[in-house]
C-alpha positions as CSV (number, residue, x, y, z in Angstrom):
1,M,-15.5,-1.5,-43.7
2,S,-12.0,-1.1,-42.3
3,E,-11.2,-2.6,-38.8
4,K,-9.0,-0.7,-36.5
5,K,-6.7,-2.6,-34.4
6,F,-6.2,-1.6,-30.8
7,S,-2.8,-1.7,-29.4
8,I,-0.7,-0.1,-26.6
9,T,2.8,0.9,-27.2
10,R,5.5,1.1,-24.7
11,S,5.4,4.9,-24.7
12,E,1.7,4.9,-23.9
13,R,2.2,2.6,-21.0
14,R,5.0,4.7,-19.6
15,A,2.8,7.9,-19.9
16,E,0.1,6.0,-17.9
17,T,2.6,5.1,-15.2
18,A,3.9,8.6,-15.1
19,S,0.5,10.0,-14.6
20,V,-0.2,7.6,-11.8
21,D,3.1,8.6,-10.1
22,V,2.1,12.3,-10.4
23,D,-1.3,11.5,-8.9
24,R,0.4,9.9,-6.0
25,F,2.8,12.7,-5.5
26,V,-0.1,15.2,-5.6
27,E,-2.0,13.2,-3.1
28,G,1.1,12.9,-0.9
29,A,0.8,9.0,-1.0
30,E,4.1,7.3,-0.2
31,P,4.9,4.4,-2.4
32,E,4.3,1.0,-0.7
33,T,5.8,-2.5,-0.6
34,T,4.4,-5.8,0.6
35,K,5.9,-7.7,3.5
36,T,4.9,-11.2,4.4
37,F,5.6,-12.7,7.7
38,R,4.3,-15.2,10.1
39,I,3.0,-14.4,13.7
40,P,1.3,-16.5,16.3
41,I,-2.4,-17.0,15.8
42,R,-3.1,-15.6,19.2
43,L,-1.4,-12.3,18.3
44,S,-3.2,-12.2,15.0
45,R,-6.6,-12.6,16.7
46,K,-5.8,-10.0,19.2
47,L,-4.6,-7.6,16.5
48,R,-7.8,-8.2,14.5
49,I,-10.1,-7.7,17.6
50,H,-8.2,-4.5,18.7
51,A,-8.4,-3.1,15.1
52,A,-12.1,-3.7,15.1
53,E,-12.7,-2.3,18.5
54,T,-10.7,0.9,17.8
55,D,-12.0,1.4,14.2
56,Q,-8.5,1.0,12.7
57,T,-7.1,-1.3,10.2
58,E,-4.5,-3.8,11.1
59,K,-2.2,-2.1,8.5
60,E,-2.6,1.2,10.3
61,I,-1.8,-0.3,13.7
62,L,1.3,-2.1,12.4
63,I,2.6,1.0,10.6
64,R,2.3,3.1,13.7
65,L,4.0,0.4,15.9
66,I,6.8,-0.1,13.5
67,S,7.3,3.7,13.1
68,E,7.3,4.3,16.8
69,Y,9.7,1.4,17.4
70,L,12.2,2.6,14.8
71,A,12.0,6.2,15.9
72,S,12.8,5.0,19.5
73,Q,15.9,3.2,18.2
74,Q,17.6,6.4,16.9
């Protein structure tokens, strides 16, 4: 009985990444990055409460606020 070895070559990994990129493009999803910053606890709590009360995520609120701020600076 012969054993087959499983391996992924670089070209296969690139193909997988390319298909993920195509899926994101088709969905219209913009690539994202991670930002880490510190804010006062009172603001963090208020943001969390507001997000829950308005059925939004903290991320959605922050993206909207930053976008609006940057648009107003032009």
